[in-house]
VOPAGU-2260 file (C-alpha; in pm, 1 decimal, decimal comma):
REM VOPAGU-2260
SITE   aa  ch    i         X         Y         Z
SITE  UNK   A    0    1895,7    1435,5     986,3
SITE  UNK   A    1    2117,7    1460,2    1225,3
SITE  UNK   A    2    2329,7    1734,9     972,4
SITE  UNK   A    3    2049,4    1938,1    1026,9
SITE  UNK   A    4    1978,2    1959,9    1391,8
SITE  UNK   A    5    2374,0    1993,6    1434,1
SITE  UNK   A    6    2320,0    2344,1    1229,4
SITE  UNK   A    7    2040,6    2464,5    1347,5
SITE  UNK   A    8    1895,9    2275,0    1674,6
SITE  UNK   A    9    1777,0    2643,3    1829,6
SITE  UNK   A   10    1525,9    2663,8    1523,0
SITE  UNK   A   11    1347,8    2357,8    1605,6
SITE  UNK   A   12    1011,2    2504,3    1704,0
SITE  UNK   A   13     631,2    2277,8    1730,4
SITE  UNK   A   14     345,6    2518,1    1594,6
SITE  UNK   A   15      -4,5    2551,0    1855,3
SITE  UNK   A   16    -306,9    2548,2    1720,4
SITE  UNK   A   17    -616,0    2770,8    1854,8
SITE  UNK   A   18    -929,6    2731,4    1715,8
SITE  UNK   A   19    -890,8    2686,1    1281,0
SITE  UNK   A   20    -680,8    2967,5    1331,0
SITE  UNK   A   21    -251,2    2930,0    1381,2
SITE  UNK   A   22     -35,1    3076,8    1619,8
SITE  UNK   A   23     338,2    3126,6    1509,6
SITE  UNK   A   24     563,2    3181,0    1706,2
SITE  UNK   A   25     819,0    3420,9    1660,9
SITE  UNK   A   26    1155,4    3342,4    1647,9
SITE  UNK   A   27    1304,1    3385,6    2032,6
SITE  UNK   A   28    1740,8    3329,6    1910,1
SITE  UNK   A   29    1801,1    3391,7    1559,5
SITE  UNK   A   30    2136,5    3447,7    1574,1
SITE  UNK   A   31    2199,4    3039,0    1594,3
SITE  UNK   A   32    2076,6    3012,9    1206,6
SITE  UNK   A   33    2359,2    2843,8    1043,0
SITE  UNK   A   34    2553,1    2883,3     693,9
SITE  UNK   A   35    2554,4    2590,2     450,0
SITE  UNK   A   36    2874,7    2455,2     416,4
SITE  UNK   A   37    3114,5    2629,0     124,6
SITE  UNK   A   38    3096,1    2547,7    -235,5
SITE  UNK   A   39    3090,8    2717,2    -613,8
SITE  UNK   A   40    2956,9    3024,6    -690,8
SITE  UNK   A   41    2593,2    2933,7    -799,8
SITE  UNK   A   42    2584,4    2999,4   -1230,8
SITE  UNK   A   43    2440,6    3338,2   -1317,3
SITE  UNK   A   44    2222,7    3095,0   -1535,3
SITE  UNK   A   45    1988,1    3071,9   -1215,3
SITE  UNK   A   46    2029,3    3339,1   -1062,3
SITE  UNK   A   47    1781,6    3571,9   -1324,9
SITE  UNK   A   48    1519,7    3746,6   -1132,1
SITE  UNK   A   49    1156,0    3668,7   -1234,2
SITE  UNK   A   50     943,6    3821,0   -1486,3
SITE  UNK   A   51     803,7    4130,3   -1319,7
SITE  UNK   A   52     423,4    4088,1   -1246,4
SITE  UNK   A   53     128,5    4321,5   -1332,4
SITE  UNK   A   54       4,8    4404,2   -1014,7
SITE  UNK   A   55     282,2    4565,0    -738,5
SITE  UNK   A   56     304,8    4315,7    -479,4
SITE  UNK   A   57      48,3    4297,6     -99,7
SITE  UNK   A   58     332,1    4329,7     141,9
SITE  UNK   A   59     655,2    4411,1      51,8
SITE  UNK   A   60     920,1    4189,3      61,5
SITE  UNK   A   61    1132,5    4313,2     408,1
SITE  UNK   A   62     845,2    4238,0     558,1
SITE  UNK   A   63     804,0    3885,1     431,2
SITE  UNK   A   64     927,5    3572,0     689,3
SITE  UNK   A   65     988,3    3212,9     576,2
SITE  UNK   A   66     989,5    2955,3     739,9
SITE  UNK   A   67    1097,3    2575,4     653,1
SITE  UNK   A   68     840,0    2326,7     793,9
SITE  UNK   A   69     901,2    1967,3     882,4
SITE  UNK   A   70     672,9    1665,0     883,0
SITE  UNK   A   71     789,1    1455,2    1088,2
SITE  UNK   A   72     481,9    1197,7     930,7
SITE  UNK   A   73     611,2     937,2     654,6
SITE  UNK   A   74     196,4     849,3     632,3
SITE  UNK   A   75     108,8     992,0     272,9
SITE  UNK   A   76    -233,7    1034,6     380,2
SITE  UNK   A   77    -111,3    1311,0     675,0
SITE  UNK   A   78      95,9    1468,2     522,5
SITE  UNK   A   79    -150,9    1530,7     211,1
SITE  UNK   A   80    -371,0    1651,6     486,7
SITE  UNK   A   81     -96,2    1835,7     634,1
SITE  UNK   A   82     -92,7    1989,9     331,2
SITE  UNK   A   83    -433,1    2118,5     305,1
SITE  UNK   A   84    -475,5    2245,6     625,7
SITE  UNK   A   85    -207,2    2510,2     595,5
SITE  UNK   A   86    -340,5    2585,4     298,4
SITE  UNK   A   87    -733,3    2633,7     427,6
SITE  UNK   A   88    -594,3    2768,6     767,3
SITE  UNK   A   89    -275,1    2956,5     683,0
SITE  UNK   A   90    -231,5    3323,9     640,1
SITE  UNK   A   91      23,3    3333,0     455,9
SITE  UNK   A   92     -11,6    3768,5     415,2
SITE  UNK   A   93     324,6    3810,0     581,6
SITE  UNK   A   94     475,2    3486,1     622,6
SITE  UNK   A   95     625,5    3200,7     331,2
SITE  UNK   A   96     641,8    2881,2     408,5
SITE  UNK   A   97     796,6    2563,7     259,8
SITE  UNK   A   98     671,3    2283,1     383,1
SITE  UNK   A   99     948,3    1917,8     349,7
SITE  UNK   A  100     819,7    1579,7     310,2
SITE  UNK   A  101     879,4    1202,4     290,9
SITE  UNK   A  102     698,0     900,8     279,9
SITE  UNK   A  103     684,5     559,3     323,2
SITE  UNK   A  104     682,7     363,5     -71,7
SITE  UNK   A  105     294,1     446,7    -236,0
SITE  UNK   A  106     204,1     622,0    -561,5
SITE  UNK   A  107      52,4     944,5    -562,8
SITE  UNK   A  108    -229,5    1073,6    -829,1
SITE  UNK   A  109    -325,1    1376,2    -937,7
SITE  UNK   A  110    -704,6    1479,2    -855,7
SITE  UNK   A  111    -827,7    1494,5   -1197,2
SITE  UNK   A  112    -619,3    1081,9   -1311,9
SITE  UNK   A  113    -755,9     732,5   -1331,3
SITE  UNK   A  114    -599,3     484,3   -1141,4
SITE  UNK   A  115    -604,0     235,8   -1373,4
SITE  UNK   A  116    -492,4     390,7   -1629,0
SITE  UNK   A  117    -173,7     491,0   -1415,1
SITE  UNK   A  118    -111,4     161,9   -1262,6
SITE  UNK   A  119    -155,8    -183,8   -1150,6
SITE  UNK   A  120    -367,2     -68,8    -846,1
SITE  UNK   A  121    -473,7    -447,0    -739,7
SITE  UNK   A  122      -9,8    -533,8    -735,3
SITE  UNK   A  123       4,0    -190,1    -533,5
SITE  UNK   A  124    -202,7    -330,1    -245,6
SITE  UNK   A  125     -75,3    -720,1    -296,9
SITE  UNK   A  126     314,0    -530,7    -238,7
SITE  UNK   A  127     187,1    -296,4      34,5
SITE  UNK   A  128     296,1      21,6    -215,1
SITE  UNK   A  129     -35,0     326,0     -89,4
SITE  UNK   A  130    -223,0     428,2    -388,4
SITE  UNK   A  131    -391,4     831,3    -229,2
SITE  UNK   A  132    -512,0    1108,6    -471,4
SITE  UNK   A  133    -381,3    1453,7    -434,5
SITE  UNK   A  134    -580,9    1763,9    -466,4
SITE  UNK   A  135    -383,7    1957,3    -736,5
SITE  UNK   A  136    -319,5    1883,3   -1083,4
SITE  UNK   A  137     -73,4    1713,4   -1264,0
SITE  UNK   A  138      46,8    1317,7   -1330,8
SITE  UNK   A  139     146,6     983,0   -1111,0
SITE  UNK   A  140     440,8     979,4    -962,9
SITE  UNK   A  141     639,4     734,2    -665,0
SITE  UNK   A  142     729,9     783,5    -335,0
SITE  UNK   A  143     994,2     635,5     -92,7
SITE  UNK   A  144    1227,4     787,6     156,4
SITE  UNK   A  145    1433,9     807,9    -102,0
SITE  UNK   A  146    1231,3    1097,6    -270,6
SITE  UNK   A  147    1216,0    1417,2     -63,6
SITE  UNK   A  148     833,5    1659,4    -104,0
SITE  UNK   A  149     860,3    2037,5    -145,1
SITE  UNK   A  150     593,9    2210,0    -128,1
SITE  UNK   A  151     557,0    2639,8    -153,3
SITE  UNK   A  152     280,0    2771,4     -15,9
SITE  UNK   A  153     208,0    3214,0    -112,8
SITE  UNK   A  154     -70,5    3375,2    -143,0
SITE  UNK   A  155    -206,3    3382,7    -469,5
SITE  UNK   A  156     -51,6    3716,2    -626,6
SITE  UNK   A  157     254,6    3566,4    -491,2
SITE  UNK   A  158     246,1    3209,4    -661,8
SITE  UNK   A  159     565,5    3174,3    -922,5
SITE  UNK   A  160     683,4    2811,0    -970,2
SITE  UNK   A  161     966,8    2950,7   -1178,9
SITE  UNK   A  162    1118,1    3110,8    -869,0
SITE  UNK   A  163    1029,5    2791,5    -651,3
SITE  UNK   A  164    1206,3    2536,3    -891,8
SITE  UNK   A  165    1480,2    2809,0    -851,0
SITE  UNK   A  166    1551,7    2723,6    -533,1
SITE  UNK   A  167    1631,0    2331,0    -570,1
SITE  UNK   A  168    1815,7    2398,4    -883,4
SITE  UNK   A  169    2046,3    2661,4    -723,0
SITE  UNK   A  170    2095,8    2469,5    -379,8
SITE  UNK   A  171    2212,0    2083,1    -586,7
SITE  UNK   A  172    2456,4    2290,1    -723,1
SITE  UNK   A  173    2593,5    2490,7    -414,7
SITE  UNK   A  174    2517,0    2173,0    -207,2
SITE  UNK   A  175    2700,0    1904,3    -464,0
SITE  UNK   A  176    2823,8    2155,6    -825,5
SITE  UNK   A  177    2491,7    1951,1    -939,6
SITE  UNK   A  178    2394,9    2152,5   -1277,9
SITE  UNK   A  179    2016,5    2067,5   -1322,9
SITE  UNK   A  180    1765,7    2228,7   -1622,6
SITE  UNK   A  181    1419,1    2368,2   -1625,8
SITE  UNK   A  182    1273,7    2269,7   -1872,5
SITE  UNK   A  183     991,5    2378,8   -2064,8
SITE  UNK   A  184     735,3    2099,7   -1840,2
SITE  UNK   A  185     860,0    2262,8   -1564,0
SITE  UNK   A  186    1019,0    1965,4   -1498,5
SITE  UNK   A  187    1396,9    1963,6   -1327,1
SITE  UNK   A  188    1620,0    1762,3   -1532,4
SITE  UNK   A  189    1981,6    1652,3   -1588,2
SITE  UNK   A  190    2104,5    1555,9   -1883,3
SITE  UNK   A  191    1736,2    1482,5   -1997,2
SITE  UNK   A  192    1683,0    1258,5   -1729,6
SITE  UNK   A  193    1388,4    1392,2   -1482,3
SITE  UNK   A  194    1466,7    1414,9   -1127,4
SITE  UNK   A  195    1122,1    1607,0    -997,8
SITE  UNK   A  196     803,7    1678,8   -1128,1
SITE  UNK   A  197     540,3    1989,0    -985,6
SITE  UNK   A  198     180,0    2043,1    -919,2
SITE  UNK   A  199      31,3    2368,3    -779,0
SITE  UNK   A  200    -321,0    2392,3    -643,1
SITE  UNK   A  201    -457,9    2807,9    -709,3
SITE  UNK   A  202    -707,3    2947,6    -470,2
SITE  UNK   A  203    -818,2    3251,4    -276,8
SITE  UNK   A  204    -635,5    3398,2     -64,9
SITE  UNK   A  205    -369,8    3089,7     -44,0
SITE  UNK   A  206    -198,1    2888,4    -340,4
SITE  UNK   A  207      40,7    2647,2    -318,1
SITE  UNK   A  208     371,3    2489,3    -560,8
SITE  UNK   A  209     581,1    2159,2    -507,9
SITE  UNK   A  210     723,6    1958,1    -656,0
SITE  UNK   A  211     889,7    1567,9    -591,7
SITE  UNK   A  212    1286,7    1558,6    -597,5
SITE  UNK   A  213    1378,6    1176,1    -671,4
SITE  UNK   A  214    1696,5    1146,8    -402,0
SITE  UNK   A  215    1773,1     774,8    -376,5
SITE  UNK   A  216    1440,6     639,3    -453,4
SITE  UNK   A  217    1423,6     236,9    -582,1
SITE  UNK   A  218    1346,1     262,8    -932,8
SITE  UNK   A  219    1257,1    -109,2   -1007,1
SITE  UNK   A  220     991,1     -42,8    -736,6
SITE  UNK   A  221     892,9     272,4    -898,7
SITE  UNK   A  222     903,4     162,0   -1288,6
SITE  UNK   A  223     658,9    -147,6   -1122,1
SITE  UNK   A  224     471,4     100,9   -1007,6
SITE  UNK   A  225     385,6     264,5   -1264,2
SITE  UNK   A  226     242,3       1,6   -1495,1
SITE  UNK   A  227    -106,8     -68,6   -1565,1
SITE  UNK   A  228    -326,3    -383,3   -1666,0
SITE  UNK   A  229    -310,2    -460,3   -2073,7
SITE  UNK   A  230    -689,6    -340,4   -2179,5
SITE  UNK   A  231    -821,1     -54,8   -2321,8
SITE  UNK   A  232    -926,1     199,7   -2190,1
SITE  UNK   A  233   -1136,1     445,2   -2264,1
SITE  UNK   A  234   -1133,4     769,8   -2067,7
SITE  UNK   A  235   -1117,5    1150,4   -2015,8
SITE  UNK   A  236    -921,4    1161,5   -1712,5
SITE  UNK   A  237    -556,3    1369,9   -1728,6
SITE  UNK   A  238    -319,1    1128,6   -1823,4
SITE  UNK   A  239      66,7    1126,9   -1736,4
SITE  UNK   A  240     343,0    1226,4   -1949,3
SITE  UNK   A  241     562,4     920,8   -1914,7
SITE  UNK   A  242     977,2    1048,7   -1892,3
SITE  UNK   A  243    1311,4     915,5   -1900,6
SITE  UNK   A  244    1458,0     887,8   -1469,1
SITE  UNK   A  245    1765,8     998,6   -1294,3
SITE  UNK   A  246    1786,2     959,3    -905,4
SITE  UNK   A  247    2031,7    1245,7    -771,7
SITE  UNK   A  248    2262,7     948,5    -679,9
SITE  UNK   A  249    2308,3     851,6   -1014,6
SITE  UNK   A  250    2441,4    1176,8   -1034,9
SITE  UNK   A  251    2674,6    1188,1    -714,3
SITE  UNK   A  252    2694,5     906,7    -454,3
SITE  UNK   A  253    2739,5    1141,7    -153,4
SITE  UNK   A  254    2339,7    1293,2    -182,6
SITE  UNK   A  255    2124,1    1162,0     129,4
SITE  UNK   A  256    1750,1    1283,5     158,2
SITE  UNK   A  257    1860,6    1477,6     482,5
SITE  UNK   A  258    2105,4    1714,9     356,0
SITE  UNK   A  259    1893,6    1704,7      33,0
SITE  UNK   A  260    1640,7    1848,6     239,0
SITE  UNK   A  261    1895,0    2067,2     450,9
SITE  UNK   A  262    2035,5    2206,6     128,1
SITE  UNK   A  263    1661,3    2260,8       1,7
SITE  UNK   A  264    1611,7    2449,6     323,8
SITE  UNK   A  265    1902,9    2680,9     364,2
SITE  UNK   A  266    1829,3    2791,9     -19,7
SITE  UNK   A  267    1514,6    2874,7      35,3
SITE  UNK   A  268    1578,1    3116,6     340,1
SITE  UNK   A  269    1862,4    3260,5     252,6
SITE  UNK   A  270    1699,4    3408,9     -50,7
SITE  UNK   A  271    1472,6    3716,0    -112,4
SITE  UNK   A  272    1109,6    3637,0    -105,3
SITE  UNK   A  273     996,0    3729,3    -455,8
SITE  UNK   A  274    1382,6    3777,0    -671,5
SITE  UNK   A  275    1602,2    3544,5    -696,4
SITE  UNK   A  276    1851,2    3749,7    -463,3
SITE  UNK   A  277    2145,1    3536,5    -246,9
SITE  UNK   A  278    2114,6    3707,6      45,2
SITE  UNK   A  279    2313,3    3464,4     209,1
SITE  UNK   A  280    2358,5    3453,8     629,1
SITE  UNK   A  281    2232,6    3763,6     676,4
SITE  UNK   A  282    1872,0    3730,6     493,8
SITE  UNK   A  283    1912,6    3406,2     686,8
SITE  UNK   A  284    1950,8    3471,3    1004,7
SITE  UNK   A  285    1597,9    3737,8     937,8
SITE  UNK   A  286    1450,5    3487,9     884,6
SITE  UNK   A  287    1228,1    3181,9    1111,1
SITE  UNK   A  288    1392,5    2878,8    1052,6
SITE  UNK   A  289    1339,2    2562,0    1027,0
SITE  UNK   A  290    1054,4    2383,1    1254,5
SITE  UNK   A  291     990,9    2066,1    1312,3
SITE  UNK   A  292     581,8    1971,7    1260,7
SITE  UNK   A  293     382,1    1708,3    1474,2
SITE  UNK   A  294      86,4    1682,8    1253,0
SITE  UNK   A  295    -225,6    1561,9    1479,1
SITE  UNK   A  296    -502,6    1644,9    1586,1
SITE  UNK   A  297    -389,7    1834,7    1888,9
SITE  UNK   A  298    -171,4    2117,2    1694,6
SITE  UNK   A  299    -389,3    2108,3    1383,3
SITE  UNK   A  300    -759,1    2085,4    1420,9
SITE  UNK   A  301    -982,2    1935,5    1196,4
SITE  UNK   A  302    -650,7    1735,8    1019,8
SITE  UNK   A  303    -821,5    1380,4    1117,3
SITE  UNK   A  304   -1092,6    1468,8     910,5
SITE  UNK   A  305    -865,0    1584,0     642,5
SITE  UNK   A  306    -684,8    1240,0     675,0
SITE  UNK   A  307   -1008,7    1046,8     654,0
SITE  UNK   A  308   -1135,5    1215,5     394,4
SITE  UNK   A  309    -761,7    1190,9     145,8
SITE  UNK   A  310    -780,5     796,1     325,0
SITE  UNK   A  311   -1161,9     673,7     197,7
SITE  UNK   A  312   -1195,2     457,0     -86,8
SITE  UNK   A  313   -1422,9     729,9    -262,1
SITE  UNK   A  314   -1192,6    1007,3    -247,3
SITE  UNK   A  315    -915,3     756,9    -369,9
SITE  UNK   A  316   -1100,4     536,0    -624,5
SITE  UNK   A  317   -1484,4     664,8    -666,9
SITE  UNK   A  318   -1275,3    1014,4    -748,6
SITE  UNK   A  319   -1201,1     881,5   -1072,1
SITE  UNK   A  320   -1389,8    1057,3   -1432,7
SITE  UNK   A  321   -1637,5     813,0   -1597,1
SITE  UNK   A  322   -1496,1     537,1   -1788,0
SITE  UNK   A  323   -1494,1     226,8   -1989,7
SITE  UNK   A  324   -1298,2     -32,0   -2028,0
SITE  UNK   A  325   -1274,6    -342,7   -2311,8
SITE  UNK   A  326   -1042,4    -669,9   -2296,7
SITE  UNK   A  327   -1082,7    -892,1   -2576,3
SITE  UNK   A  328   -1081,0   -1231,3   -2507,8
SITE  UNK   A  329   -1131,8   -1595,2   -2721,9
SITE  UNK   A  330   -1352,3   -1884,9   -2695,8
SITE  UNK   A  331   -1295,9   -2237,3   -2750,6
SITE  UNK   A  332   -1479,0   -2399,6   -3026,4
SITE  UNK   A  333   -1469,1   -2765,8   -3220,6
SITE  UNK   A  334   -1326,8   -2645,1   -3439,8
SITE  UNK   A  335   -1189,3   -2263,4   -3422,2
SITE  UNK   A  336   -1241,9   -2061,5   -3164,9
SITE  UNK   A  337   -1456,6   -1702,3   -3156,1
SITE  UNK   A  338   -1355,9   -1370,0   -3038,4
SITE  UNK   A  339   -1481,9   -1139,6   -2841,4
SITE  UNK   A  340   -1446,8    -809,4   -2627,5
SITE  UNK   A  341   -1533,5    -739,8   -2307,5
SITE  UNK   A  342   -1720,0    -366,3   -2225,2
SITE  UNK   A  343   -1700,3    -273,6   -1862,8
SITE  UNK   A  344   -1846,5      48,0   -1786,4
SITE  UNK   A  345   -1715,8     230,4   -1460,0
SITE  UNK   A  346   -1874,5     511,1   -1289,0
SITE  UNK   A  347   -1741,0     669,0    -974,3
SITE  UNK   A  348   -1528,2     346,4    -879,8
SITE  UNK   A  349   -1798,0     102,4    -955,4
SITE  UNK   A  350   -1874,6    -132,9   -1230,3
SITE  UNK   A  351   -2223,0      37,1   -1366,2
SITE  UNK   A  352   -2281,3    -163,9   -1728,6
SITE  UNK   A  353   -2069,2    -535,5   -1798,4
SITE  UNK   A  354   -2086,0    -645,5   -2166,3
SITE  UNK   A  355   -1947,2    -830,7   -2496,1
SITE  UNK   A  356   -1971,8    -763,5   -2792,4
SITE  UNK   A  357   -2014,1   -1006,0   -3077,0
SITE  UNK   A  358   -1847,0   -1119,2   -3346,3
SITE  UNK   A  359   -1852,8    -915,6   -3698,5
SITE  UNK   A  360   -2187,5    -674,0   -3486,1
SITE  UNK   A  361   -2175,1    -356,4   -3276,3
SITE  UNK   A  362   -2425,4    -489,6   -3029,0
SITE  UNK   A  363   -2351,6    -474,5   -2704,5
SITE  UNK   A  364   -2475,8    -839,2   -2497,0
SITE  UNK   A  365   -2502,2    -789,6   -2123,9
SITE  UNK   A  366   -2327,3    -969,2   -1907,8
SITE  UNK   A  367   -2532,3   -1139,6   -1584,7
SITE  UNK   A  368   -2295,6   -1107,1   -1316,5
SITE  UNK   A  369   -2344,1   -1057,8    -883,4
SITE  UNK   A  370   -1970,3    -806,3    -955,3
SITE  UNK   A  371   -2250,4    -578,9   -1094,7
SITE  UNK   A  372   -2277,9    -272,4    -950,4
SITE  UNK   A  373   -1951,6    -341,6    -736,6
SITE  UNK   A  374   -1631,2    -198,0    -704,9
SITE  UNK   A  375   -1372,8    -189,0   -1042,3
SITE  UNK   A  376   -1059,9    -328,9    -995,0
SITE  UNK   A  377    -824,4    -587,4   -1215,5
SITE  UNK   A  378    -817,7    -840,6    -964,2
SITE  UNK   A  379   -1304,9    -853,7   -1040,1
SITE  UNK   A  380   -1170,1    -777,5   -1382,1
SITE  UNK   A  381    -958,6   -1096,8   -1401,3
SITE  UNK   A  382   -1283,9   -1295,8   -1273,6
SITE  UNK   A  383   -1512,3   -1199,3   -1535,2
SITE  UNK   A  384   -1293,8   -1269,9   -1781,9
SITE  UNK   A  385   -1225,9   -1660,2   -1588,8
SITE  UNK   A  386   -1614,5   -1651,6   -1562,5
SITE  UNK   A  387   -1629,9   -1589,1   -1930,2
SITE  UNK   A  388   -1370,5   -1868,3   -2089,0
SITE  UNK   A  389   -1536,8   -2145,0   -1959,9
SITE  UNK   A  390   -1858,5   -2021,0   -2248,0
SITE  UNK   A  391   -1740,6   -2247,3   -2543,6
SITE  UNK   A  392   -1799,8   -2047,1   -2880,1
SITE  UNK   A  393   -2063,9   -2256,6   -2976,1
SITE  UNK   A  394   -2260,8   -2170,8   -2613,8
SITE  UNK   A  395   -2262,0   -1745,0   -2807,2
SITE  UNK   A  396   -2353,2   -1931,7   -3179,1
SITE  UNK   A  397   -2631,4   -2117,3   -3037,0
SITE  UNK   A  398   -2768,2   -1767,0   -2884,8
SITE  UNK   A  399   -2676,3   -1568,3   -3106,5
SITE  UNK   A  400   -2893,9   -1785,0   -3318,3
SITE  UNK   A  401   -3202,8   -1748,8   -3053,0
SITE  UNK   A  402   -3170,2   -2176,6   -3030,5
SITE  UNK   A  403   -2964,9   -2160,6   -2709,0
């Protein structure tokens, strides 16, 4: 961050809040906005203009100002609340915003995902890795301080995902001569390995598109965090698409998050509002620059309630679409064992029905357990499995014959 502060110290401003509307301070000294260090020219393949929209723009480009907001929080729930607050309360008609933020270690799933098919939730808790659910779609991602998050806010009619992704790829090339591509899934890749995933929230009147950039994330924790409990999950929830990943430091060891934040921010400010046209320092000096954001109730009335909602069990777990989990177990017998299948139906995060399927039968026999109606997690599933393993095959055979 020190690099950014030296470049642009006069542009750092806090936002003042009034009611549910935000009062933005106009730039009083744009002449001190710095220019990024010189770099090779951006490849022509990276500066193609976005496709023309069918509807004419509501506001001319010349009347649109840009700001780069930098969250001073590393708490995932606070940053999700800040993102949501801006989406619901800010007027982006004449003022487009790029929010840059980083989190302490966490796994963030999409709005319509099942956390238990994306990660081992119990192990996340043991390791001190937070589980969060965002308000946009898409797949599960791992965040830590080596990962930079970018949220591009515009009015709905100005939404342009390709424009945003090109801002990132152009910043990488301008700062480090790193050549990155945008694939058909709108991931940013380097030599077919993913450095950035993407998701969006489209509403009225506002929209946002956010993406991650892997700079120096802990790949061991990333891999371990996104491994689910071995079981058969039957669910209609949105599933993540596994992809090989790469850190930017694997490509250029000089990359760091502070410099990445500065590079992406400056690329955003120097680019014309709705076309990928580089306006250089003249364009940059017309913008509102970088602003440090302290996401507290004082500056954003109602943000604490939003944070409380995002961190609640009802949202993180209870919002999970209905699913069934099946797991096989083998009971001990005098001569040979017996294979059964445990089934647990989960609705709103709670175990509604627990039963076992008997051999050579589709019938499900209810299991009486005090865990019924309790929250589903891998530890409770293991507890049920452990209790059932104490039952012998002869006990089950007697029950089947009606002679128990």
